[in-house]
Structures are given as C-alpha cells and as structure tokens.
N, C-alpha and C positions, 0 to 999 in steps of 0.2 A: 728641702735640703738644709735650709737655714736653721730649722728647729733641731735637726739631728746634730749639726755642727755645734750649736749652742749647748745641746745636751752633753756632747763629748767634753766640752770645756768645763761645764759645771760638774760632771762626774769626776773629771781629773782634779778639779779644785777640791772636791770632797775627799779624794784619795789623800791629798796633802793634809786635810783636816783630820782624817783618820790617823795618819802618821803622827801628827802633833798630839792628838787626844789620847792615843794609846800609850803615851809616856806616863799617863797618870791613871789609867784605867785598864779594863780588859775587854776583849772583843764582844763576849756575850752581853755584858752590861751595856756597852755603847750601842750595839744593835738594838737592844730592847728599849733603851731610853730614847734613842732617835726615832724608832718606829712608833713609840707612844705619841710623840708630838706630830709626826707626819700623818699618822692615821687620824688623830684628833682634829688637826687642821683641815684635813680632807673631808671628814664628816661634817665639820662646821660649814664648809663651803657648800656641801650638798644641801644642808638644812636651809641655807640662805638663798641659793639660786636654782636648786633642782628639786625634783620630787622622786622619791623612791618608787612611786607607783609607775614610773616610766619603765621599770625593769620587771620582766616576767621571771617566774621561778627558773625557767630554763636558762635565761640570760645570766641569772645569779650563779647558777651551777657552772656555766661556761667560764664566767669570770673567775670563779673560785678554782676551777681546774687549772687555768693558766697561772693563777697566783701560786698554787701549791707547787707546780713545777718550778716556778721562779724562786720560791723559798728553798726548795731542794737544791737548786743550782747555787744559790747564795751561800748556804751553809757548807756545801761541798767545797766551794771555792775558799771560804774562810778556813776550813779544815786544813787545806794544803798550804796556803800562803803564810800561815803561822810559822812554817818551818822551811818552806822552799821559795824559790825565786818566782816573782810575778811573771817571768818570761814563760814558764810552763803553762800558766793560765792563758797567756796569749796564743800559744801554740794550739791548745785545745779549742780556743775560741775560733781559730782559723778552721779547725775541723768542723765546728758548728756551721760555718759558712758553707762548707761542702754539703752538709746534711740539708741545709736550707735550700741550696741551689737545686739539689736533686728533687726535693719535694715540690718546689715551684715549677720545675721543668716537667715532672711526671704527672702531677695532679692539678696544678693550676694553669698549666699551659702558658705561662708568662714568658714572653720573649725578652731575653736579656742581651740580645746581640747588639742593641743600640748602645749599651753602656759597657760593652766588652773591653774596649780599650782602657777606659778608666778603671774598671775592675781589675784588669791584669796589672796595671801600674801600681795600684794600691797593694795587691798581693805581693808583687815583686818587692816593693819597699818594706813591707812587713817581714817577708822572709829574710831579706838582707839584715834587718834589725835583729831578728831572732838568732840567726846564725852568728852574727858578730857578738851577741850578748851571751850565748850559751857556751862559748869556748872555755870559759873558766868555771862553769857551773858543774856541780857533781850530779850524778845520775839520781833519779828518784826511784822509789820502790814500786813493785808491781801493784801493791795496794793503793798507792797514790795515783798511779796511772788509771786504775779503775775508778777512783773517786773523781778524777778529772774528766774521765769519759762520761760518768754520770752527770757531772756539772754541765758539760758541753751539750749532751742530749736534753737535759732539763731546760737549760736556757733556750735552746732551739725550739723545743715544743712549746714553751711558755710564750716566746715571741710570735710563733705562728698562730697560737690560739688567740692571743690578744690582738694580733693583726686582724683576724676574722671578726673579733668582737668590735674593734674600732670601725671596720668597714661596714658593720651592721648598725652604725650610728649610736653605739654605746659611748657615752661621754668618758674621756680619759680619767676624770676625777673619781668616777665609780670604781674603775680598775685600781687606781692608786689607793683609795680607801680600803678596798677589799684586800689587796696585796699587803699593805702595811699592817693591817690588823692581824693577818696571819703571821707575818714576821714577828710582830709584838708577842703574840701568844706563844709561838715556838721559842723565841728568845727568852721570854719570862721563865719558861720551864728550865732552861739551861742556867739562867742567872740565879734562880732560887736554889738550884741544886748545888752550884759551885761557890756561892758567896753567902756569908753570914749576914743576917738582917742588919746588924750594926754597920757592917762594911757597905751594904747597899745604901743605907740612909746617908752615910758620909759621902759616898760617890754622887748621890742625887743632888746634894747641896753644893758640892765643890765643882761639879761638871755642868751645872745648869746653864750658865751663859754660853759655854762652848757648844753644848748640845743644841741650844736654840739656833745658833748660827748654822751649825751642821745640818739640822733638820730643814731649815729654810732652803739651803743650797740643794740638798738632795730632793726636796719636794719639787723645786723648779726644774731640776735635772730630769726627774721622772716625767713631769708634765711635758717638757720639750721632747723627750724621747717618744712618748706616746703620740703627741701631735705629729711628729715627724713620721712615725710608723704608720699613722693613719693615711698620710699622703703618699709615702714611698712604700715599696714592698720590703719585707724583712731582710732580703739579700743586701740591698743598698744600705739599709740602716746598719746591719751587722758589719758590713765592710768599712763604713766610715768609722764605726766604733773600734776598729782595729787600731786607730790612731790614739786611743785612750792612754796606753802605756807611755807613748811618746809625749803627749801633751802633759801627762803627769810629771815626766822628767823635766819639762819646761817650767812647770809651776814649782817643782822641788828646787830647781836651780834658782828661781827668783826668791822663794821664801827661806830656803835652807842653804843657799849659796853652794849647791852641789854642782860639780863640774859636768858639762855636757861634752861628750866625745865628738870627734869629727864624724865618726860612723853614725852616731845618733842624729847629727844634723843632716847627714845625707838621707837617712831613712825618713826623717820628718819632711824633708823637701820632696822626696819621691811620693810619699803618701799625700802630701798637700796638692801636688800636681794632679794625681789621680782623682782626688776628691773634686778639684776644680773642673776637670774634664767631665766627670759625671754630672756636676751641677749644670754645666753648659748643655749637656746632652738631654737633661731632664727638665730644664727650665723652659 
C-alpha cells in the first residue's frame, strides 16, 4: 500500500512538472525526450543487476502486450487533456475501476468484501470531487468520449496484464524498460512529423535539465506503481490512484500558489480516510 501511495504522490508531482515544462515545449517532444531517459536508465539498470536471459520469448510478448495497451491509453489521454478538463479523465478512470472489478470478480475470484468499506468511501469522495468540479465545465464531443473510453479500456487491460506479469515474478524494471521504449518509439514518430529538426535540437538543449528531473521522478513513480501492483490487486491500486487529481491540486497549490476550494479539501479528506481504511484492512 505504501508503494502505491508514494507512486500517487510522485505521479502528481510529475503532473506539476508537465505543467511547468509545457510552457516552453510541446507534448509529443516532452513525452519522447522523457521516455528516452527513462528507457535508457531502465536498460542500464538491467545490464548492471539483471540478465535478459531470465525472460522467455513468451514473457517478452506478454510484457509488450501490456505496454502497447499502456501507450494507447497514454496518447489517448494526452489527446483529450490538451483541450478538455482533467476531470473527464478522472471520470473514465473510475469507469476503468468498474471494468477491473468485474474482471477480478468473474475470472480471478478475488474477494473484495474485506475492503468494501474503504472502496466505497474512496469512490464517494471521488464522485463528490467530480460533481463539484464539472458544474462549470462544458460538454465534450462524442469523438472525445470514444477516445476516453479507449483510454479507460487500454489502461485497464494494461494494468491487468502487467499485474499477471508481476505475479509471475517478472521484475518491474523489465516492464518499465519495455514500456518506455515503446513510448519513445511512438513519440519520436509524432515529434519528427510535427517539429523541424532545428526546433528539435533547440528544445533538446534548452530542456535538458528539466527533463532529467522529470525522468527521474516518473521512473520512481513507475517503479513504485509496479511494486505496489505486485503486492496489491489492480482494483486497490486503481482506487488509490483516483486521488491523483487531488494530490496534483495540492502540489499545484504549493508550487503555483493556486487556490484549493473547500469542496476539494473535503474530497481529499474523504479519499484519504478511505485509503487509510484499506491500508488497515490489508496490512
């Protein structure tokens, strides 16, 4: 549980870094540049402490399948949040929790009754946050709803596949290296298509220090996420990650002096109580 909570905090901090760095660059370049460092560091760690011979061809295919769904989810999400509120992503992430619950109940026979109180409190807090936040938001198009549905399904399938990989004793660093390499390859295609070579070189030089920090934060966040997912099931992990938009608000308040409303404080408190109850029930 501790790994998951730390992962939420690190991902929230990375969201703040995204916001800061996007002032000077664009999404496709930042994704590609960041993925270059996270994948390189991951492969370096593998060379030092692991052996690729530990993996079978079937294991590599399973890891790649999970990573591909994760990349589809990532770029679907980025496609929407460029124009719309992050709240819509949160709503569809909640839908992903429903998909995960159904899968675990129908196919894995996992009993979630022990954590039902904590789960209910987290969902209640998140729904309160979404309802209070969406009152002033405009509706999104049918196309964007479809993209968000693809995002939700992709992230859900990716989490379930990687959960299986982790429970089969595949080291998290193998999954991170594979996933970030795919993100880099896809992002590089978009970057080369949308940016001139001179502009890319300028951005590489000017954004180096910022990207190094961002890469380190995201690498640690991914590691904590996968270590938590290995111990807990995807339902608990996904539920705790519903707090990510709210912890992002906390970090934004600290770094950008943004105001936190009373309703957001209430939502944060409710989700924190639910997470603490789950921690007590699973520890």
